[in-house]
C-alpha positions as CSV (number, residue, x, y, z in Angstrom):
1,X,42.6,-48.6,-5.4
2,X,44.7,-46.3,-7.6
3,X,45.6,-42.8,-6.5
4,X,43.6,-41.4,-9.4
5,X,40.5,-43.3,-8.2
6,X,41.3,-42.2,-4.6
7,X,41.6,-38.5,-5.7
8,X,38.3,-38.7,-7.7
9,X,36.5,-40.0,-4.6
10,X,38.0,-37.5,-2.2
11,X,35.7,-34.8,-1.0
12,X,36.4,-32.5,1.8
13,X,33.3,-31.4,3.8
14,X,32.6,-29.6,7.0
15,X,30.0,-30.9,9.3
16,X,28.8,-28.2,11.7
17,X,25.9,-28.7,14.1
18,X,25.1,-32.0,12.4
19,X,23.7,-35.1,14.0
20,X,25.9,-38.1,12.9
21,X,24.8,-40.5,15.7
22,X,25.0,-44.1,14.5
23,X,27.0,-43.2,11.4
24,X,29.3,-46.0,10.1
25,X,32.4,-45.4,8.0
26,X,33.9,-48.5,6.3
27,X,37.1,-48.4,4.3
28,X,37.0,-44.6,4.5
29,X,40.0,-42.3,4.6
30,X,39.6,-40.1,7.6
31,X,43.3,-38.9,7.7
32,X,43.8,-35.6,9.4
33,X,40.1,-35.3,10.3
34,X,39.5,-32.6,12.9
35,X,36.7,-32.8,15.5
36,X,36.0,-29.9,17.9
37,X,33.5,-29.8,20.7
38,X,32.0,-33.1,19.7
39,X,30.0,-35.6,21.6
40,X,31.7,-38.9,21.0
41,X,30.6,-41.2,23.8
42,X,30.5,-44.9,23.0
43,X,32.4,-44.3,19.7
44,X,34.2,-47.4,18.2
45,X,37.3,-46.6,16.1
46,X,39.1,-49.4,14.4
47,X,42.2,-48.1,12.6
48,X,44.9,-50.8,12.4
49,X,47.3,-48.6,10.4
50,X,47.2,-46.0,13.2
51,X,49.9,-48.0,15.0
52,X,52.5,-47.9,12.1
53,X,54.7,-45.5,14.1
54,X,54.0,-42.5,11.8
55,X,50.4,-41.5,12.7
56,X,48.9,-39.9,15.8
57,X,45.5,-39.9,17.3
58,X,44.9,-37.0,19.6
59,X,42.1,-37.1,22.1
60,X,41.8,-33.8,24.0
61,X,45.3,-33.0,23.0
62,X,46.8,-36.3,24.2
63,X,48.4,-38.7,21.7
64,X,46.9,-42.1,22.6
65,X,48.6,-44.3,20.0
66,X,51.2,-45.6,22.4
67,X,48.6,-46.3,25.1
68,X,46.6,-48.3,22.5
69,X,49.6,-50.2,21.3
70,X,50.6,-51.1,24.8
71,X,47.1,-52.3,25.7
72,X,46.9,-54.5,22.6
73,X,50.2,-56.1,23.5
74,X,48.9,-56.7,27.0
75,X,45.7,-58.3,25.7
76,X,47.5,-60.4,23.1
77,X,50.6,-61.9,24.5
78,X,53.2,-62.4,21.7
79,X,51.8,-59.5,19.6
80,X,54.8,-57.5,20.7
81,X,57.0,-59.8,18.6
82,X,55.3,-58.9,15.3
83,X,58.3,-56.7,14.3
84,X,61.0,-59.3,15.2
85,X,63.9,-58.9,12.8
86,X,66.0,-62.1,13.4
87,X,65.2,-65.7,12.4
88,X,64.9,-66.8,16.1
89,X,62.7,-63.8,16.8
90,X,60.4,-64.6,13.9
91,X,60.1,-68.2,14.9
92,X,59.1,-67.2,18.4
93,X,56.6,-64.7,17.0
94,X,55.0,-67.4,14.8
95,X,54.9,-69.9,17.6
96,X,52.9,-67.3,19.7
97,X,50.6,-66.7,16.8
98,X,49.9,-70.4,16.2
99,X,49.1,-70.9,19.8
100,X,46.8,-67.9,19.9
101,X,44.9,-69.0,16.8
102,X,44.6,-72.6,18.1
103,X,42.8,-71.3,21.1
104,X,40.5,-69.2,18.9
105,X,39.7,-72.1,16.6
106,X,38.9,-74.2,19.7
107,X,36.4,-71.6,20.8
108,X,34.9,-71.4,17.4
109,X,34.5,-75.2,17.2
110,X,32.5,-75.1,20.4
111,X,29.9,-72.8,18.9
112,X,26.5,-74.1,17.6
113,X,26.6,-75.5,14.0
114,X,26.8,-72.8,11.4
115,X,28.1,-70.1,13.7
116,X,31.5,-70.1,12.1
117,X,29.8,-68.8,8.9
118,X,27.7,-66.2,10.7
119,X,28.7,-62.5,10.2
120,X,28.6,-60.0,13.0
121,X,27.7,-56.4,12.0
122,X,28.5,-57.2,8.4
123,X,32.1,-58.2,9.1
124,X,33.7,-61.4,7.8
125,X,32.6,-64.6,9.5
126,X,35.2,-66.6,11.4
127,X,35.5,-69.0,8.4
128,X,36.0,-66.0,6.1
129,X,38.7,-64.6,8.3
130,X,40.6,-67.9,8.1
131,X,40.1,-67.9,4.3
132,X,41.5,-64.4,4.1
133,X,44.6,-65.4,6.0
134,X,45.1,-68.2,3.5
135,X,45.0,-65.5,0.8
136,X,47.4,-63.3,2.8
137,X,49.9,-66.2,3.1
138,X,49.6,-67.0,-0.5
139,X,50.2,-63.3,-1.4
140,X,53.1,-62.6,0.8
141,X,54.9,-65.9,1.2
142,X,54.0,-68.1,-1.8
143,X,53.8,-65.2,-4.2
144,X,56.1,-62.4,-3.0
145,X,58.8,-64.4,-1.1
146,X,58.8,-67.8,-2.9
147,X,57.9,-66.6,-6.4
148,X,55.2,-69.1,-7.1
149,X,53.6,-68.1,-10.4
150,X,50.1,-69.1,-9.4
151,X,50.2,-68.8,-5.6
152,X,46.5,-68.6,-4.8
153,X,44.3,-71.4,-3.4
154,X,40.7,-70.9,-4.6
155,X,39.4,-71.1,-1.1
156,X,41.1,-67.8,-0.2
157,X,39.1,-64.7,0.7
158,X,40.2,-61.5,-1.1
159,X,39.9,-58.0,0.4
160,X,36.7,-56.3,-0.7
161,X,38.6,-53.3,-2.0
162,X,40.8,-55.5,-4.3
163,X,37.8,-57.3,-5.6
164,X,36.1,-54.0,-6.3
165,X,39.1,-52.8,-8.3
166,X,39.2,-55.9,-10.4
167,X,42.2,-57.3,-8.4
168,X,40.3,-60.4,-7.2
169,X,43.1,-63.0,-7.1
170,X,41.1,-65.9,-5.9
171,X,37.4,-66.6,-6.2
172,X,35.8,-69.6,-4.6
173,X,33.0,-70.7,-6.9
174,X,31.4,-73.4,-4.8
175,X,29.5,-71.3,-2.4
176,X,30.4,-71.5,1.3
177,X,33.1,-74.1,1.7
178,X,32.8,-76.7,4.5
179,X,34.6,-75.5,7.6
180,X,36.7,-78.7,7.7
181,X,38.1,-77.7,4.2
182,X,38.9,-74.2,5.4
183,X,40.7,-75.6,8.4
184,X,42.7,-78.0,6.3
185,X,43.9,-75.3,3.9
186,X,44.6,-72.9,6.7
187,X,46.7,-75.5,8.5
188,X,48.6,-76.2,5.4
189,X,49.4,-72.5,5.0
190,X,50.5,-72.2,8.6
191,X,52.8,-75.1,8.0
192,X,54.3,-73.4,5.0
193,X,55.2,-70.3,7.2
194,X,56.5,-72.5,10.0
195,X,58.7,-74.5,7.7
196,X,60.0,-71.4,5.9
197,X,60.9,-69.8,9.2
198,X,62.6,-72.9,10.4
199,X,65.4,-72.5,7.9
200,X,65.4,-68.8,7.0
201,X,68.7,-67.0,7.5
202,X,69.6,-63.4,8.2
203,X,70.9,-63.1,4.6
204,X,67.7,-64.4,3.2
205,X,65.6,-62.0,5.3
206,X,67.4,-59.1,3.6
207,X,66.7,-60.4,0.1
208,X,64.8,-58.0,-2.2
209,X,61.2,-58.7,-3.3
210,X,58.4,-56.8,-5.1
211,X,55.3,-55.6,-3.4
212,X,52.6,-57.9,-4.9
213,X,50.0,-55.1,-5.0
214,X,52.4,-52.3,-6.0
215,X,55.5,-53.7,-7.8
216,X,57.1,-50.3,-8.0
217,X,57.7,-50.4,-4.3
218,X,60.5,-52.6,-3.1
219,X,60.1,-55.1,-0.2
220,X,62.4,-57.5,1.5
221,X,61.7,-61.0,2.7
222,X,61.6,-59.6,6.2
223,X,59.0,-56.9,5.4
224,X,56.9,-59.5,3.6
225,X,56.9,-61.7,6.7
226,X,56.1,-58.7,8.9
227,X,53.0,-58.1,6.7
228,X,51.9,-61.7,7.4
229,X,52.4,-61.2,11.1
230,X,50.4,-57.9,11.0
231,X,47.6,-59.6,9.1
232,X,47.5,-62.5,11.5
233,X,47.4,-60.4,14.7
234,X,44.9,-57.8,13.3
235,X,42.5,-60.5,12.1
236,X,42.8,-62.4,15.3
237,X,41.7,-59.3,17.1
238,X,38.7,-59.1,14.8
239,X,37.9,-62.8,15.2
240,X,38.0,-62.7,19.0
241,X,35.8,-59.6,19.1
242,X,33.1,-61.3,17.0
243,X,33.6,-64.7,18.8
244,X,32.6,-62.9,22.0
245,X,29.4,-61.8,20.4
246,X,28.6,-65.2,18.9
247,X,29.3,-66.9,22.3
248,X,26.9,-64.4,24.0
249,X,24.2,-65.2,21.4
250,X,24.7,-68.9,22.1
251,X,24.4,-68.3,25.9
252,X,28.0,-69.3,26.5
């Protein structure tokens, strides 16, 4: 989404003595929102960019961002390695991710037939999540780091906002792909990351690259790899959240 589009959609409004129970905000910019004297029990906030080190979330005057980050690291062993900056550290980080995803895939495989394509509360299905990670690897490794001219596999799942803005880099035309095909492409993309990290050097990590969505902003090989790690951990969190729901529905 361009800044011009973002500005055109921006509208500041005050809600006073309003009943917003059950409201749902999706891909909405709530930066610097102020809430006073609100009832917010059972609220569910998912803001992955909150933990980028620059933002705060104050609850009754207490900045809870560090508490949230520490709890996520506790729940997802290996997540604390997502900002590793050395080849050895990145290899360790990827090993932890692969192990975590292998466990998640095993849980998904144990669900009733078709469950991997089932959406929970309108979110991506488990299969769609894996397809999105294929696209993320294609974007940040094959495209940005390796410079492949046509990096996208057609099975990849694009972000809804990019598709809405006409930046749909990969469209699967064959309906819902078989889960076995999704797993095969996903495994291949995991292999590409693993093999790249096996040989990457400190000098190569410092190499300059272009941001694939905003070429005017410089990246490095390291920041591109960090983006992959962030994508992997955030979508694992979403996937496990929804797997819990699907398992409950299946009586597991």
